[in-house]
C-alpha positions in Angstrom: -61.1 -83.8 -163.3 -64.5 -84.3 -163.0 -63.4 -88.4 -162.1 -62.2 -86.6 -159.1 -64.2 -84.7 -157.9 -66.8 -88.0 -158.2 -64.4 -89.7 -156.7 -63.4 -87.8 -153.5 -67.3 -87.4 -153.2 -67.9 -90.7 -153.3 -65.2 -91.2 -150.4 -65.4 -88.5 -147.9 -69.7 -88.7 -148.2 -69.3 -92.9 -147.7 -66.6 -91.6 -144.5 -68.7 -89.1 -143.0 -72.3 -90.7 -143.3 -70.6 -94.5 -142.0 -68.0 -93.9 -139.9 -70.0 -90.3 -138.4 -73.5 -90.3 -139.5 -74.9 -93.7 -139.2 -73.2 -94.4 -135.3 -75.0 -91.1 -134.4 -78.3 -91.6 -135.5 -78.4 -95.1 -134.2 -76.6 -93.2 -130.4 -80.5 -91.7 -130.5 -80.8 -88.9 -128.4 -78.5 -90.3 -125.1 -75.5 -89.7 -127.9 -77.1 -86.7 -129.2 -77.0 -85.1 -125.6 -72.9 -85.9 -125.0 -72.4 -84.8 -128.8 -74.6 -81.5 -128.1 -72.4 -81.1 -124.7 -69.0 -81.4 -125.8 -69.4 -79.2 -129.2 -71.2 -76.7 -126.7 -69.4 -76.8 -123.8 -66.2 -75.8 -125.6 -68.3 -72.6 -127.5 -69.8 -71.5 -124.2 -73.0 -72.3 -124.8 -75.9 -73.7 -122.6 -79.1 -75.4 -122.6 -79.6 -76.6 -126.0 -77.0 -79.9 -126.2 -79.3 -82.3 -127.8 -80.6 -79.6 -130.6 -76.8 -79.0 -131.6 -76.1 -83.0 -131.7 -78.9 -83.5 -133.6 -78.2 -81.1 -135.8 -74.2 -82.3 -135.9 -75.7 -86.1 -136.5 -78.3 -84.8 -139.4 -75.7 -82.6 -141.3 -73.2 -86.1 -140.9 -75.8 -88.1 -142.0 -77.5 -86.2 -144.3 -75.8 -84.4 -145.8 -73.1 -86.9 -146.3 -75.6 -89.0 -148.3 -76.3 -86.0 -150.6 -72.7 -85.3 -150.8 -72.2 -89.0 -152.0 -74.4 -88.3 -154.9 -73.6 -84.8 -155.8 -77.1 -82.9 -154.9 -77.4 -79.5 -153.3 -73.6 -80.3 -152.8 -72.7 -76.7 -151.9 -75.2 -76.1 -149.5 -74.5 -79.8 -147.5 -70.9 -78.7 -147.9 -71.5 -76.1 -145.6 -73.3 -77.5 -143.2 -70.5 -80.0 -142.7 -68.1 -77.4 -143.1 -69.1 -75.7 -140.6 -69.8 -78.6 -138.0 -66.2 -79.5 -139.0 -65.3 -76.6 -137.4 -66.7 -76.6 -134.4 -65.4 -80.4 -133.8 -62.2 -78.7 -135.1 -62.0 -76.2 -132.6 -63.1 -78.7 -129.7 -60.2 -81.0 -131.0 -57.8 -78.4 -131.0 -58.8 -77.4 -127.1 -59.4 -80.4 -125.7 -56.3 -82.8 -127.9 -54.1 -80.0 -129.2 -53.2 -79.7 -132.8 -52.1 -83.4 -133.0 -55.8 -84.6 -131.9 -57.9 -82.8 -134.5 -56.3 -84.1 -137.7 -59.2 -85.4 -138.4 -62.2 -82.9 -138.5 -59.8 -80.2 -139.9 -58.7 -82.8 -143.1 -62.7 -83.4 -143.6 -63.6 -79.7 -143.0 -60.4 -78.4 -145.9 -61.8 -81.2 -147.8 -65.7 -79.4 -147.5 -64.5 -75.8 -147.5 -62.9 -76.9 -150.8 -66.4 -78.8 -152.2 -67.9 -75.6 -151.5 -66.0 -73.7 -153.6 -65.6 -76.3 -156.7 -69.0 -77.6 -156.5 -70.0 -81.3 -157.3 -68.6 -81.1 -160.7 -70.1 -83.0 -164.1 -71.0 -86.6 -162.8 -73.9 -85.5 -160.1 -77.6 -85.1 -159.6 -76.6 -81.7 -159.3 -75.1 -81.0 -162.4 -78.5 -83.2 -164.1 -80.8 -80.7 -162.6 -78.9 -77.7 -163.9 -79.2 -78.9 -167.7 -83.2 -79.7 -167.8 
């Protein structure tokens, strides 16, 4: 069980950072503005687009790295689950169910990680032993 948590944490942490976080980080404020516009537009919120885009980028980059190593796992998974919930709802409204598969899979994984924690092979576990 704990090896399975380590494997899935490593895979999902790497994927969220490499495929989602780093491209948004490198895109800079223009990318955060576009991302924030798509997120806030689906929620009906205006005027804070760059903030929401920046927060999504931070959740995916920093949160993904923390999940990868198993540090503050439940907190990081909570931020990522919220980010994926917003992404899922936006994709669902725009593309239908078939177009929202990826954020739904990430959402389900992060909710599972909130419930289970990081497992034995994590920095969280090492911190608790002290």
